[in-house]
VEXSE-703081 format. One record per atom (N, C-alpha, C, CB): x, y, z. Coordinates in steps of 0.05 Angstrom, whole numbers, plus 5000, padded with zeros to 4 digits. Glycine has a CB too. Example, Ala and Ser with C-alpha at 12.3 -4.5 7.8 and 13.67 -1.06 7.14 Angstrom:
<sites>
526448865156;524649105156;526449345156;522649115181;525749555142;527349795143;525850015157;528249885114;
</sites>
This chain:
<sites>
838311421830;837211531805;834611391799;839211501782;832511541794;829911421790;829811301762;827711631793;828011101759;827610971733;824710961727;828910691732;824010911702;821210891695;820910701672;820111161687;818510581671;818110381650;817910501622;815510231656;817510761619;817310881593;820110951581;815511121594;822210901596;824910971586;825810761565;826910991609;827110861544;828210691523;831010611531;828110831496;831410351534;834010241541;835210101517;833710041565;837710171511;839210051489;841409871500;840310271470;841709641488;844009471494;845909491469;843109171499;848309561474;850309591453;852509391458;851509881453;853109221437;855009001440;857209031419;853608731436;859709041429;862009081411;862808831397;864309191427;864608871377;865808641363;867708491381;867108731338;867808231378;869508071396;870407801385;868008031421;869407711362;870107451351;869507231372;873007441342;871607071379;871106851397;870706941426;873506661397;870907201431;870307301458;867307351462;871807561463;865607271442;862807331444;861407201468;861507241419;862506971478;861206841501;861407021526;862506571506;863507191527;863707381550;861207551550;866207551547;860307651527;857907821526;855407661534;857507931498;855207411525;852907251532;852707221563;853006981518;855007161575;855007141604;854307391619;857807041614;855307621609;854707881621;851707931619;856308101608;850507871596;847607921592;845907751610;846907881563;846907521618;845407351637;844907501663;847007091643;846707681670;846407831695;845008101689;849107891707;845608231667;844708501662;841708511655;846308621639;840708341638;838008361630;836008301652;837408171606;836408101669;834608061692;834908301711;835307811707;837208421715;837508651732;835908891721;840508741733;835908931695;834209141683;831209081688;834809161653;830508821685;827708751689;826808801717;827408451682;828508761737;827708821764;827309121769;829908711783;828509281753;828109571755;825709671739;830609721745;824309481726;822109561708;823109661682;820509771722;825509591674;826609681648;827009441630;829309831653;826209481605;826509261586;828009371561;823709151577;830209251553;831709341530;830009311505;834309201527;829609521490;828009511465;829709581441;825609691467;832109681446;834009741424;836509561428;834810051424;837109401408;839409221409;841109281384;838508921409;843709351389;845509421368;848109271372;846009721366;849309151351;851809001355;853509001330;851108721363;856008931335;858008911314;859508641317;860009141315;859908501295;861508251295;860208051314;864408301303;861707941333;860407761352;858207891367;862507651372;858408151371;856108301383;853608291366;856908591387;854008271340;851608251323;850307981326;852308301293;851907771330;850807501335;849107511361;853107291338;850307621382;848807631407;846307821405;850607731430;846608031389;844308211385;841908061373;845108441367;842407901353;840207761339;839307521356;841107661312;841207381370;840307171387;838407271409;842807031400;839107491422;837407601443;834907721431;839007821459;835107861408;832807991397;830607781389;833608141372;831507551380;829607341373;828307211397;831107121357;829407261421;828307151446;827407361465;830406971459;827107601456;826407821474;823607791485;826508091459;821907621473;819207581484;819207391507;817407481462;821407251513;821607061534;822207191561;823606841527;821807041582;822807131608;825807171606;822006931631;826907381618;829807441615;831607201623;830607671632;830907051644;832506821652;832406601630;831506711679;830106561619;829806351598;831406441573;826906301591;831106691565;832606791542;835606771547;831807081536;836506841570;839406821577;840406541575;839906931605;838806351584;839606071583;839905971554;837605891598;838106061537;838205981509;840606101495;835606051495;841106361500;843306491486;846006381495;843206801491;846406361521;848906251531;849205961522;849106281561;847005811523;847205531514;848005501485;844505401518;847205691468;848105691440;851105701438;846805921425;852305891454;855205911454;856605661465;856106161470;855505551486;856805321499;856705071482;855505271526;854905071462;854704831444;856504871419;851904791436;857705101416;859305161392;862205081395;859105451385;863405011373;866304951372;867405041345;866904651378;869904981340;871105061315;869704921292;874105001314;868604681296;867204541275;864804691265;866404261285;863604861282;861305021274;862105291261;859605081299;864705341259;865605601249;867105571222;867405731269;869005381220;870505351196;871105061190;873205511198;871605011164;872204741155;874904641166;872204721124;875304381169;877804271180;880204381164;877803971179;882204481179;884504601167;886104411149;886304711188;886404151156;887903981138;886703951110;888203701150;884104011108;882803991082;882904251067;879903911086;883104471081;882904731067;885604871064;881104921082;887504821081;890104961079;891604901053;891904881103;891604651044;893004601018;891704760995;892804311011;889104780994;887804930973;888505230975;884704890973;888305340999;888905621003;891905670997;888305701032;893605481005;896505510998;897005520968;898105291011;895605350953;895905360924;894905620912;894405120911;892605720923;891605980914;893706200918;889106060930;894906200942;896806410948;899306380931;897606390978;900206130928;902606080912;902206150882;903505790914;899706110872;899206180845;899606470839;896306100838;898906640858;899306930855;902107010861;897407080872;903306900883;906006980891;908206890872;906506880919;907906640862;910006530846;909506550816;910406240853;907006520808;906306510779;904906760769;904706270774;904006930788;902507170780;899807110767;904107320760;898606890777;896006810765;893906790787;896206530751;891406800779;889106770797;888307050808;889906600820;886007040823;884907290833;885807350861;881907270832;887607190872;888507240899;887007070920;888107530906;888007080944;886906920966;884807090981;889106820985;882406990985;880307140997;880307111027;877607060986;881306891038;881306851067;883006611074;878406801078;883706591100;885306371109;883606131118;887106461132;881006191123;879205981133;876805961115;878406041162;875705721112;873205681098;870905661118;873305411080;869205871118;867205901139;864405801131;867006181148;864405601113;861805491105;860205381129;862205261084;861505251149;860005161173;858705391188;861805011191;860005631189;858905851203;856305941190;860906091204;856205931164;853706001150;851405801158;854106001119;852105551158;850105351166;849205401195;851105071162;851205451213;850505501241;848705741244;853105541257;849405961229;847906211231;845006171222;849106421214;844606031200;841905981190;840305811209;842005851163;841705651225;840305471244;839505611270;842005221250;841305771281;840905871309;839906161310;843505851324;840206321289;839606601292;836606661294;840806761269;835006511281;832006531282;831206821276;831006441310;831906921253;831207191245;828107211241;832607271220;826706981238;823807001236;822607091262;822706721228;823706991285;822707081311;823507371316;823806901333;825807451306;826607731309;824607911296;829407771297;823807841272;821908011257;819208021272;821507911229;818407791284;815807781299;816007971323;815207501308;818207971337;818508141360;818608441353;821008071376;819708501330;819608781320;816808861311;821608821296;815408681297;812708741288;810808771311;811808521269;811108621332;809308641355;809908871374;809308381370;812308991371;813009211389;814609121413;810609361397;815108861416;816908771438;819608911436;817208461438;820508951411;822909101406;822309351389;825008921391;823809561393;823409801377;825409821354;823510051394;827909721358;829909731337;832109531342;831110021336;833009401321;835209211322;837109281298;834208911321;839709301303;841509361282;844209221285;841909661281;845409161262;848109041261;849809201242;848008741253;852409231249;854209401234;856109221218;855709581253;856509291192;858509161176;860109371161;857208951155;862409301150;864109491136;863909431106;867009481146;863009621091;862809581062;865609631049;860709781049;866509431035;869109451022;868909620997;870209171015;870909810993;870809970969;871509800944;872810200971;870309870922;871009730897;872909900881;868409660880;873709810858;875709950842;874910230835;876409790817;872410270830;871510540823;871810740846;868510540814;871610630871;871810810894;874610930897;871110660920;876610800886;879310900889;879711160873;881310690878;877811220856;878111470840;876411690851;877211410811;875011640874;873311850886;874511920913;870411750889;875012170917;876412260942;874812180967;876812560942;876212060986;875011991012;873411741013;873212211019;873411580991;871811340991;873411080992;869911340967;876011100988;877610860985;877910711012;880410930975;877110821034;877410681060;874910531068;878110881081;872910511051;870510371058;868610531076;871210111072;866310431081;864310571098;863010371117;862210711080;862110471140;860610311159;857710321151;861010411188;856410091152;853510081146;852009951169;853009921119;850010091179;848309981200;845809871187;847610201222;845509611187;843109481177;841109481200;843709191166;838909631195;837109701217;834209621211;837209991223;833009481229;830109411227;828709531252;829609101225;826409651247;825009791269;822009731269;825410101265;820909761293;818009741296;816609971282;817209721326;817610211288;816610451274;819110601265;814910641294;819410651239;821810781228;822411051242;821510831198;824911091249;825811331262;827111511242;827811261285;827911751251;829211941232;832211911232;828512221240;833311741248;836211711250;837311621222;837011511272;839311771212;840311711185;843311671185;839511931166;844511601207;847411541208;849011781216;848211451181;851511771209;853411981217;855412031194;855011901243;854912241178;856612291155;859512351163;855512521139;859912461187;862612521196;864312271200;862512681221;862912041204;864411791208;863811591185;863511661234;862711691163;862111511140;860411281149;864711411127;858311341165;856511141175;853811171161;856211151206;853010971146;850510981132;848510791145;850810891102;845910841141;843810671151;842210551128;841910841170;841910291129;840210151109;838010011125;842009941092;835510091119;833209981134;832009741119;831110191138;831109551135;829809311124;830209081142;830909251096;828908851136;829108621153;832008521155;827308391143;832908441178;835608331182;835508041176;836608391211;837407951160;837707671152;840407561162;837407641121;840707301160;843107171170;845607281156;843006871166;845407351130;847707451116;848707721127;847007491086;846907881138;847808131151;849608071175;845408301159;848807871190;850407801214;853107671205;848807601231;853007501184;855507381174;857407601164;854907181152;856307801150;858008021140;859208171163;856408201122;857508231184;858508381207;860708231221;856208431226;860707961219;862607791234;864907691217;861107551245;865207791192;867207681174;870007811180;866507751145;871407681199;874007781208;875907801184;875207591230;877008041179;878708071155;881107881155;879708361153;881807781132;883907591128;883107311136;886507681143;882107271161;881407011170;878906901157;881107011200;876807071155;874206991144;873907121116;871907061163;872507001098;872007121071;870007351073;871106911051;870207551056;868107751054;865507631046;868907971034;863307771053;860607681047;859307871028;858907661073;858107761007;856707930987;853807960995;857007800959;852908210997;850108261005;848608370981;850008461028;846008320980;844308410958;843508700961;841908240955;842008810941;840809070943;838909080967;839409150916;838509310979;839209580970;842009670977;837209770982;843609510989;846309590996;848309390984;846809621027;847909330958;849509120946;852509180948;848609080917;854008970953;856909000954;858208790971;857609280965;860808800974;862308620991;862808741018;865008540977;862508581039;862708691066;864508511083;859908701079;865808641103;867408501123;866608601150;870508551118;867908501170;867308551198;866808851204;869508451216;864608911218;863909181224;865909311243;861209191236;867409151258;869309261277;871609401264;870309051294;872009361238;874209501224;873909801227;874309421195;871409901226;871010191227;869210281251;869710281201;867310121259;865510201280;865009951298;862810311269;866809911317;866609671333;864409681354;869309631347;863609921362;861609951383;859610171375;862910021411;857210091367;855310291356;853810451378;853210151340;855410611393;854210781413;852711011401;856410891432;853911141380;852611371368;849811301357;854411471345;849511071343;846811001334;844810961358;846910751318;845810851380;844010811403;842811071413;845510671426;844611271415;843611531424;841911661402;846011721431;842711631377;841211741355;838411631353;842611701330;838111381362;835411251361;833711301385;835810951358;834711491402;833011581424;833311431450;830311571417;835511281454;835911131479;836111331502;838410951477;834711271524;834911421548;837011311567;832211431563;837711061563;839810921579;841110721560;838610781604;843710681565;845310501549;846710301567;847310651531;846510051559;848109841572;850209751550;846409591581;852709801556;854809731537;856309491547;856809971534;856609281531;858209051537;860409021517;856408791539;862809081525;865209061508;866808821516;866809321509;867808671497;869508441503;872408511504;869008211483;873008771502;875708871507;875509081529;876908991481;877609121543;877609311565;876909591556;880409311579;875309741571;874510011564;876110221579;871510041569;878410151589;880110341603;883010291594;879910321634;884510511593;887310491584;889110401607;888310761573;891210251601;893110161621;894810401630;894909941610;895810381654;897610581664;900210581649;898210541695;901410811645;903910831631;906210681645;904811131627;907810541629;910010391640;912110581651;911210201619;913610481670;915810641681;917810711660;917210491704;918410971656;920211061634;923010941638;920311361632;924310891616;927010791616;927310491617;928310901640;925110341621;925210051621;924809941593;923109931640;926709781583;926509671557;926609361559;928809771538;924509231551;924408941553;925308811527;921608851560;924208571522;924908421498;923908561473;923808131500;924908481450;924008591425;921108491419;925908511401;919208661414;916508571408;916508401383;914608811404;914808181383;914708001360;912308081343;914507711370;911907931321;909807991302;907007971316;909907801278;906707771333;904107741347;903607981365;904107481364;905708091378;905308331394;904308561377;907908411408;905608601354;904808821336;902008781325;906808841312;901308531318;898608481307;896508531329;898408191297;897108441354;895208491375;894908781381;896208341401;897108941379;896909221383;895109351363;899709351383;895409281337;893709381316;890809311321;894609281288;890309061329;887608961334;886309121357;887608661340;887709161378;886609311401;886209601394;888409281425;888009711378;887609991370;885110021354;890010091353;884409821338;882009831321;879509781338;882109621299;879609581356;877209501371;876909651397;877309201376;879009631414;878709731441;878910041443;880809611459;880810161429;881310441432;878910611423;883810531417;877710531400;875410681391;873110661410;874510581363;872710421421;870610381441;871010561466;870410091450;873510561475;874210721498;873711021493;877110681506;874511111470;874211401463;871211471460;875711471438;869611291447;866811351444;865411361471;865511141426;866111171489;864911171516;865711421531;865810921531;868211511529;869011751542;867612001530;872011791540;867212001504;865712221491;862912241502;865712191461;861512011505;858812011516;858812121544;857711721515;860812031560;860912131588;861512431589;862911971604;863212531571;863812821570;861312971564;866012881550;859812871544;857313001536;855313011560;856012861512;855212781574;853412771598;854212991618;853512491611;856813011623;857713211643;857113501634;860713181648;857513551608;856913821597;854013881600;857813841568;852313701592;849413741593;848513781622;847813511580;849613621640;849013651668;849813921679;850313431685;852114021671;853114281680;851314501669;855914331671;850414481644;848714681632;845914671646;848314631602;844914431652;842414411666;842514541694;841514121669;844714491708;845014611735;845214911734;847514491748;846115021711;846315311708;843715431699;848515371688;841615261696;839015371687;838915431658;838415611703;840615301641;840615351612;840015101597;843315471603;838114951606;837414701593;836814741563;835014561606;837714551546;837214571518;839214751503;834514671513;841114861517;843015041504;844814891484;844815181525;845614651491;847414501474;845814331454;849214311490;846614341428;845114201407;847114091387;843014371394;846313881372;848113781351;847713931325;847513481347;849013841304;848913981279;846114001267;850713851259;844313821274;841613831264;839713981282;840513541261;840814101303;839214271321;837814111343;837214411306;838513851346;837213691367;838713731393;837113391358;837413791414;838813831440;840213581449;836813921462;842613621460;844013391472;842513311498;846913471478;842713051504;841312941527;843312801545;839012751519;842612771570;844212601588;843312311584;843912691618;845212131579;844511851575;846211681595;845111771545;845011611617;846411441636;847311181623;844711381661;849611071632;850710841619;851810641640;852910911599;851510391635;852910181649;854810041630;850909971662;857410041636;859409931618;860609681631;861510141611;860609461616;861809211625;864009131606;859608991627;866309061617;868508961601;870308791618;870109201588;872008621606;873808451621;876208611631;874708211605;877508511651;880008631660;882108601639;881008501687;883908791636;886008761615;887508501618;888009001617;887808361595;889308111595;887807861604;891608141611;885407901616;884007671627;883207461606;881507761643;882207561584;881307381563;883607231550;879707531541;885907371546;888207241535;889307031553;890307451529;889507081579;890606881597;888706641599;890907011625;886106691598;884206471600;884406291575;881306571603;884506421551;884806271526;887306101526;884706461502;889506221535;892106081534;892105841553;894306271542;890905871577;890905651596;889205421586;889705751623;886905481575;885105271565;886305141540;882305371560;887505301523;888705191499;890904991506;889905421482;892605061525;894704881533;893604621544;896605021553;891504641560;890304401572;889004221550;888204481593;887704351531;886204201511;888004071490;884204381498;890404181486;892104081464;894603941475;892904311446;894503861500;896703711512;896503411504;896803741543;898803301496;898803011490;897002941467;898102851514;895202741472;893402651451;891202861445;892002391460;891003061462;889103271456;889703411430;889203481478;892203391421;892903511395;891303391372;895803491390;890803131375;889202991354;886203051357;889602681356;885203061381;882403121385;881803411378;881603071414;883703591382;883303881377;885303961355;883704051402;885403811333;887403851312;887304131301;887103651290;884804231294;884604491282;885604711301;881704541274;884704701325;885604901345;888604891349;884104871371;889704641350;892504611354;894104731331;893204311357;893204681306;894504791282;894405101283;893204681257;892005201291;891805491292;893705601314;888905571299;893805461336;895605551357;898505541349;895205381382;899305341334;902105321324;902705551305;902605051311;900705621288;901205841270;901606101286;898805881251;900006141307;900406381323;903106371338;898106411343;903906131346;906406101360;908806181342;906805811370;908506141316;910506221298;910906521297;909906121270;908806671305;908906961305;909907071331;906207081298;909906911352;910807011378;909806821401;909707291383;910806881425;910106711448;909806881473;912206491452;908807121470;908407281494;905507381494;910307521494;905007621505;902307711509;900807741483;902307981524;902207821461;900807861436;899607601425;902807961415;901107381428;900007121419;897507051435;902106901422;897607091462;895307031479;892907201471;895907081508;893307451465;891107621457;889907541431;892007921456;891507481411;890507381385;889007121388;892807351365;890106941405;888706691410;886006731421;890406511428;885706921439;883106971452;880907051432;883407181474;881707151409;879707221388;879107001369;880607471373;880906801367;880606591347;880306311358;883106601329;880106281384;879906021397;877005951400;881406011424;875805811381;873005741382;872805461395;871705731353;872305461421;872405221437;870405231459;875305181449;869005001465;866905001484;867805071512;865604721485;870104971521;871105031548;871805331550;873504851555;873105431529;873705721529;871205891530;875405791505;869205811516;866705961516;865405951544;864705841495;865505721557;864405701584;865905881603;864505411594;868605881601;870206061618;869706351612;873205991616;869406411586;868806691578;866106781589;868806721548;864106611588;861506681600;861706731630;859406461594;863306571644;863706611672;865006881678;865306381685;867006951662;868307211664;866307441659;870707241645;864507401640;862507601634;860607641657;860907521609;859707421669;857907451692;859307601715;857007171702;861807531721;863307671742;863707961736;866007531747;864308031711;864708311704;862108471706;865908331675;859908341699;857308481701;856608531730;855108311688;857108341747;856608391776;858208621786;857208131792;860708641778;862408871786;861309131776;865308831777;860409131751;859309381740;856809471754;858809341710;855109271761;852609341774;853009431803;850709101774;855309371815;855909471841;856209781840;858409341852;857009881817;857210161812;854610281802;859410221792;853310131784;850610221774;850810421751;849110341797;848610561747;848510761725;850410991730;845610861722;851811071709;853711291711;853111491689;856611181708;853611751697;853611961676;856412011666;852412211688;
</sites>
């Protein structure tokens, strides 16, 4: 398939929490590969941990791809739980009193989160370099950068039909403003303007674990993780005119084979159920959106072959286009098994004292279960340098496998 330097390439990064290093490792392989084809990503869109990688890469898009990759991956490899949340022995008593005040005494405003993420704010302000991001947009090195967050409904919304479930908001900054205005069918709004660290923090605010983030006008309100409603912003990438899309998902983009009927194993535990809900929110929507893009590509290709180009159009009358895609994701269960192995090594013996916060978090998850569900949940919440290094290695390997296939319709 021929390529050209005038093609617009979009990189789309899904939500992933602590799996974000997988994306950084994959991009180490993908961006230099694009560069060798004469292609440079100018559209970067992300959700949650994908928003962190989006801004990290966008701020370094002016660098040689190998240098940018080294900086982005290096940022992940230097991070640990200390850079994400306050020590649990200091915060759990306060959070417990908050919860008990409401549960036992009926007092207080409720518990906003299980973790105090003040360190993550400091980390974000230090490493994101949104000033460089704005320079790259102003100079035209980038054409568009966007991060997705979920706007929480307020009490007034409960009285308006269809609004009580919140809305997805794409915070978008562009070199030249485009006509893309979101997707009303999915309650996706677009708010244009410079991207700041708070937008990324809002996009990454894992519900329950992390506190919501309050954003100022023009989209004032409380926000949580964008993955709650739009984990993978494929639709905006196509809407912004991408000719090719590179998708990096930290969850598998294919469904597992059906189990043999009639086999009944152990009773699923709470961790299994929670992991199933999490994957239904994050992975299933990504898989369906990717399949929808591929179906559209096949339909447009069939119409073109029949000599009826331009016959298919969206609700605004814009013709559908073929958008080749490269999709990178880990093998099912790989991230969970990796997290579990490293967690056990790091918290063995005296390691429990050195990694006290991670050990306490792991014990809490162990209370919910001790099978695949616990491993999967751990893979999203284990903020550890060794796990990040292993995740980056898995990302590089997955990218190499995807490139062996290449662009797909």
